[in-house]
Structures are given as C-alpha cells and as structure tokens.
C-alpha positions, 0 to 999 in steps of 0.5 A: 500500500502506497503513502496516503495522498491528498487528492486534488492538491499539491503533495510533498514526499521525501526521498524514498517514499512509496507513493503508489504500490503495484497491484493496488486499485487506481484512485488517482493520477499525479503530475510531477511538479518537482523532483524525480520518481522511480517506476519499477516492476518485475520487468523494468526500472525507469526514472521520470522527471518534471512534467510526467503524468503518473498512473494514467496508463494504469487507469486502462487496466484498473490496477497499478502495474508498477510501484512508484517511489520518490527518487528524490524530494518530490512535489506532485499534484494529485488528481482524484480520478479512477476511470479513463472517462475522467481524463477529459476533466484533467485536460480541461483544467490546463491546456498545457496538460495535453502536451505534457501527457503525450510527451511523457508517454513518448518518453516512457515508450522510448525508455521501455523500448530501450530496456526491451531491446537490452533484455532481448539482446541479453536473452539471445546472447545468454541462450546462445552462450548456453547452447554453445558452451553446453555443447562444448562441455559435452564435446570436450568430455567426449574428446578427453574420454570423461563421462559428461553429465547430460542435463534435461534443462539444457534440452528445454532451453527457451528464449523469450520471443520478440512479442513487440515486433508487430508494434514495431512501426508504432513504437518507432513512431513514438520514439521519434516523437520523443525528440519533438520540442515540448512547445510544439507538442503542447501547441499541437495537442492543445487544440482539443481533448479528442485529439489528445485522448485518441493519441493517449489511448494508442500510447497507453495500449503500447505501454501496457503491452511493453510492460506485460512483455517485459515482465515475461521476458525478464522472467525468462532472462532470470531463468537463463541466467540460473541455467548458467549458475544457481545453487543446483548441481545441474547449472552449467558452472557446476557441471564444468567446474566438476569436470575441471576438478576431474581433469585436475586429479589426472594432471591433464591440461584443463585450459579449455575447460577453464576458458568455459568457466571464465566465460560463464563468470563474464556472462553472469557479471554482464547479466547481473549488471543489466538486471540490476540497472534496467530491470530492478531485480536481483539475481540469487547467484552465489558469486562468492562461491563461484569465485572460490571454486574458480580460484581453487581450480586455478591455483591447482592448475599447472604452470603451463595452464597459467600462462597466457595462451593467445588464440593467434600468434603475435605475428599473425595479429600484427599482419592482420591489423596492418592489412586492415589499416586504412580499409576504406581507402583500400576499398575506394582505390579498388573500386577506382573511385577518385577525385571529388567523388572519393573525397566526398565519400571519405568525408562522409565516412570520416563524419560518421566515424566522429559521431558520439551517438551513431544511432541519434535521430537528429535530422542531420545525422539521419541525412548522414546515415542515408548518404553513407548508405547510398555510398555503400551500395554504389561502392558495393556494385563496383567492387563486386563486379571488379572482384568477379571479373578479376578473381583477385582481391585482398582480405579487406575486399572479401570482408566488405563483400560478405560481411559489410565491413568498411573501415577499421576505425569503426571496430576495436582491435579485438573485433577486427581480429575476430572478423579477420580470422573468422572461419567460413562454414563452406558446407551447404548441407541439405539447405541452400545457404548463401552469403550475399556475395555468393547469392549475387554471383548466382544472379549475375551468372543467370543461375538464379532470377532476381528477387521480387522488389518491395512492391512484389514485382518480379524483374520481368514484370518490372521491365514490362511495366517500364515498357507500358509506361513508354520508358523502354522500347521493345528492343530495350526491354528485350535487352534488359531481360538478358542484361546481367548487370541490370539484373545485378543492379535490380537485386542490389537496389531492391532485395539487398538494400531493403532487406539489409535494413529489415533483417538488421531491425533498427530501421531508424538508425540502420547503416549498412556497415559494421561498427563497434556499437552493434556487437561484441568482440567474439564474432564467432558466437554471433556468426550465422553459418550454414551449419547453424541454419541447418541445425535450426531448421532441423529442430523446427522440422522435428515439430512442424514436419510438413512446412516444406511439403507441397502438393504439386501436379504430376504428369507422366505421359510415358506411363499414361498418367494424365493428372495426379498430385504428389507431395514434393518437398521444396527447401527454400534458398536462405540468404545471409545479409551482411549485417548485425541483426535481430530479424528474419524475413520471408521474402518469397514463398515461390520464385517466378510462377512455378509452384514447385520453385524454392522460396527465399528466406533472409537472415542477418549474418551476425545475430545475438538471437537464436537462428531458431527463434528467428525462423519460427516467425519466418515459418509462420509467414511462409505458411500463410503466404504459401497457402495464399499462393496455392489457393489463388483468388480463393485464399479467403473464400470459406467455401474452399477450406484452407489455412487462410480461408478458415483463419480469416473467417475465424477473425471476421466472425470471432465475436459470434463464435460460441466456442469462445468465452468473453475473456477469450474474445477480448484477448483476440481483440488485443491480438488483432491490435497487436497484429495491426489488423493484418491477418497474416501477422495475427496468425504468426502470433498464434503460430509462435505459441503453437511451436514454442508452447503447444508442441510441449503440451502447454495450453496457449491457444483457444479451441478453434485456432488449435484445430486450424493449427493441428490441421494445417500445421500438424506436429510430427508423429512423435509429438502427436502421439504424446499429446493426443490423449490430453483432453485439450488437444483431443478434438484438434487431434481428432480433426487432424486424423479425420482429415488425414484418413479422408485424404488417404481414402481419396488417394487410394480411390484414385490409384485403384482407378489407375490400376483398373486401367492397367496403369502402373503406379510410379514411385512418386505416387507410391511415396505420396500415399506412404507420406499421408499414411505414415507421417 
C-alpha cells in the first residue's frame, strides 16, 4: 500500500517514499511538479522527471502495474480520478496538460523500448552462450574420454520471443516523437481533448503491452541466467567446474575447460549488471562461491595452464591489423573511385566515424546515415563486379563483400581480429545457404532470377511495366531481360538494400556497415553459418514436419498418367545479409510462377538471437503466404477450406463464435491490435505459441485456432502421439486424423482407378500415399 495522498492538491514526499504500490486499485493520477520518481516492476526500472503524468496508463487496466517511489524530494499534484472517462476533466483544467501527457508517454515508450531491446539482446546472447558452451562441455568430455553429465534443462532451453515486433512501426513512431520540442507538442495537442485522448489511448495500449512483455521476458532472462549458475548441481558452472576438478586429479591440461568457466563468470557479471540497472531485480547467484571454486581450480592448475595462451600468434595479429589499416581507402582505390567523388565519400565516412551517438535521430545525422548508405551500395556494385571479373582481391575486399565491413576505425582491435580470422562454414548441407556475395554471383551468372522488389514485382514484370509506361522500347526491354548487370543492379537496389535494413531491425538508425556499437568482440558466437541454419531448421522440422511439403501436379505421359498430385518437398534458398541483426524475413514463398520453385528466406549474418527463434516467425509467414499462393483468388473464400480461408473467417466472425468465452474474445481483440489488423501477422502470433508452447503440451491457444493449427500445421508423429490423449488437444487431434484418413481414402480411390486401367503406379505416387499414411 502506497503513502496516503491528498487528492486534488499539491503533495510533498521525501526521498524514498512509496507513493503508489503495484497491484493496488487506481484512485488517482499525479503530475510531477518537482523532483524525480522511480517506476519499477518485475520487468523494468525507469526514472521520470518534471512534467510526467503518473498512473494514467494504469487507469486502462484498473490496477497499478508498477510501484512508484520518490527518487528524490518530490512535489506532485494529485488528481482524484479512477476511470479513463475522467481524463477529459484533467485536460480541461490546463491546456498545457495535453502536451505534457503525450510527451511523457513518448518518453516512457522510448525508455521501455530501450530496456526491451537490452533484455532481448541479453536473452539471445545468454541462450546462445548456453547452447554453445553446453555443447562444448559435452564435446570436450567426449574428446578427453570423461563421462559428461547430460542435463534435461539444457534440452528445454527457451528464449523469450520478440512479442513487440508487430508494434514495431508504432513504437518507432513514438520514439521519434520523443525528440519533438515540448512547445510544439503542447501547441499541437492543445487544440482539443479528442485529439489528445485518441493519441493517449494508442500510447497507453503500447505501454501496457511493453510492460506485460517485459515482465515475461525478464522472467525468462532470470531463468537463463540460473541455467548458467544457481545453487543446483545441474547449472552449467557446476557441471564444468566438476569436470575441471576431474581433469585436475589426472594432471591433464584443463585450459579449455577453464576458458568455459571464465566465460560463464563474464556472462553472469554482464547479466547481473543489466538486471540490476534496467530491470530492478536481483539475481540469487552465489558469486562468492563461484569465485572460490574458480580460484581453487586455478591455483591447482599447472604452470603451463597459467600462462597466457593467445588464440593467434603475435605475428599473425600484427599482419592482420596492418592489412586492415586504412580499409576504406583500400576499398575506394579498388573500386577506382577518385577525385571529388572519393573525397566526398571519405568525408562522409570520416563524419560518421566522429559521431558520439551513431544511432541519434537528429535530422542531420539521419541525412548522414542515408548518404553513407547510398555510398555503400554504389561502392558495393563496383567492387563486386571488379572482384568477379578479376578473381583477385585482398582480405579487406572479401570482408566488405560478405560481411559489410568498411573501415577499421569503426571496430576495436579485438573485433577486427575476430572478423579477420573468422572461419567460413563452406558446407551447404541439405539447405541452400548463401552469403550475399555468393547469392549475387548466382544472379549475375543467370543461375538464379532476381528477387521480387518491395512492391512484389518480379524483374520481368518490372521491365514490362517500364515498357507500358513508354520508358523502354521493345528492343530495350528485350535487352534488359538478358542484361546481367541490370539484373545485378535490380537485386542490389531492391532485395539487398531493403532487406539489409529489415533483417538488421533498427530501421531508424540502420547503416549498412559494421561498427563497434552493434556487437561484441567474439564474432564467432554471433556468426550465422550454414551449419547453424541447418541445425535450426532441423529442430523446427522435428515439430512442424510438413512446412516444406507441397502438393504439386504430376504428369507422366510415358506411363499414361494424365493428372495426379504428389507431395514434393521444396527447401527454400536462405540468404545471409551482411549485417548485425535481430530479424528474419520471408521474402518469397515461390520464385517466378512455378509452384514447385524454392522460396527465399533472409537472415542477418551476425545475430545475438537464436537462428531458431528467428525462423519460427519466418515459418509462420511462409505458411500463410504459401497457402495464399496455392489457393489463388480463393485464399479467403470459406467455401474452399484452407489455412487462410478458415483463419480469416475465424477473425471476421470471432465475436459470434460460441466456442469462445468473453475473456477469450477480448484477448483476440488485443491480438488483432497487436497484429495491426493484418491477418497474416495475427496468425504468426498464434503460430509462435503453437511451436514454442503447444508442441510441449502447454495450453496457449483457444479451441478453434488449435484445430486450424493441428490441421494445417500438424506436429510430427512423435509429438502427436504424446499429446493426443490430453483432453485439450483431443478434438484438434481428432480433426487432424479425420482429415488425414479422408485424404488417404481419396488417394487410394484414385490409384485403384489407375490400376483398373492397367496403369502402373510410379514411385512418386507410391511415396505420396506412404507420406499421408505414415507421417
């Protein structure tokens, strides 16, 4: 319970006084006249100052979502208000209140977004660290012939999802609005209550979703940290420390194991600092015990282990740093950019290097970033073409083309060395994984057709459009269709340029070159490789086994098969964009007009996130877009049952659905808002729950959606067998089996007719029947 407040008057509070308490009912809101207030809950800790309205967003939930405490001696004006309808009374008192309210929410959205990005980054970093370190522990034990302890908690690691992605445009808008002068905000919103209240309601919806999401993410972060180090024998630190002790007993070198312990301690310290400063929570990790164990192991190590062991020789490091010195000039010279153009590009780069805040939203810095991007893609094409034809290039040029590296002054020495010595994963595996250089070579050589642009136009359609607009003659249009350089330019200026920004995720502050503000020093951990992509896709295919399976037309004139349908597995092309990013993109579900052609998925080549987490959303969008493509104009026609038609019908008429309670209908309403009324994005939210939770037997979806998912995004046989007896899954699984048996009977009936006509069943037809019967 907070301190007693006097309503409709100025209140004075001493530093440390609790004003409002999380969980209490809302009976008033307050305006800060002097001093600062600390707002904290289980997901965030924020300090706000003069002109901030307190408790307004809590009105919309009916209960205080945070505790409000005086961070210093404080003066507040407290308004007696307990309903959102009464906000208009406050706005009518003083026209300046309009601007103060909107501006304070702009800042709150910005502060919560800042914490959110930090939390997501920390979760992804720790998740990846746990995955890789646990695997390293098992491999080391196997290599040194020790018995490793396999712990189930490491098989069930889960990274909290980026649930605010669907609000990203609106959040970015209010983050930008934070920079508007307060006088401008007050002048604009003072014109009427309706304008302010509409804006406030939208801001509050975002804030409340940010708070709710942060509470969930912070809990997930704490759980991940506890996997690294807690009081149990199954945390990573204890497993590795025990392993190190066993090695010490034999007198063998435990250097690689001690390195893991070093990294665990560093990760825990980093996480503790973030959690304490940004989330206002305390870790229960016993660091004193960790340090004692570590010291004990270290002092028992041999003299050889105590020596500093460099990953690279001093000669190699000196050679690498010398080679990377003046990289941008090397790139300009290679591209043969000279005179005024070279000087302008150099000046732009120099100005960017000298910025204190490279992500600033100031207009002049945004113009600078835009110019830097224009220069980069202009350079990229010139460098690419020269490197392609000469087949000779320095390491700097290769790093520029594959990873977006441009200038040594933008990275620390540790980052430069990590990038220089980065090992490439040359294996393609089952899936076609390309870095951007490899992909553009395929485009230039005509082995792949250019991707669609952001307006969904294929390259031939773009040429045809220019021809219709009389911008190209018939002869020019034919030349363009076979011109390798124009196709390359189209790919760079459309797919590459657009998706480099999308996969990075920092739309407002993106630049297409690597710089130290984006990443840590160990790029190996951040690197997305073909092996990691394959592992992630295989992990998801163990859940959603049919994602890449399509029914396509099958004709075999030699066998007299005129028209049948078979199941064909079509894997997508996966392109790694040269940036440090947080998003995956499903760019195309098919290529060209052929329905059995490969789609195109895009990932950043460096990420703090787990590739698996990025792929979940990509898979969800792929399900939707592929269904739309296959169904054509009937994609939302409920007469033709499909994923998109049934789900669209469900969204249109959910208020009349008798299977849904009022509470669930309200949740759907909020989900529609989160998805910005896009059926696809609303579906992706449900798909994430289906893959991340329901595949483990956790109930997250409502009954109708669970049935759609079970029918059109079925789990693998192993998972189906595990959950089919659970009451909540019974009906969904029953529908899936009915549909499956119906399909099998239909296929068997068609095949009997073929056999009656003495037509031999081909292996493709037989495999399709086995697919529906056994999988």
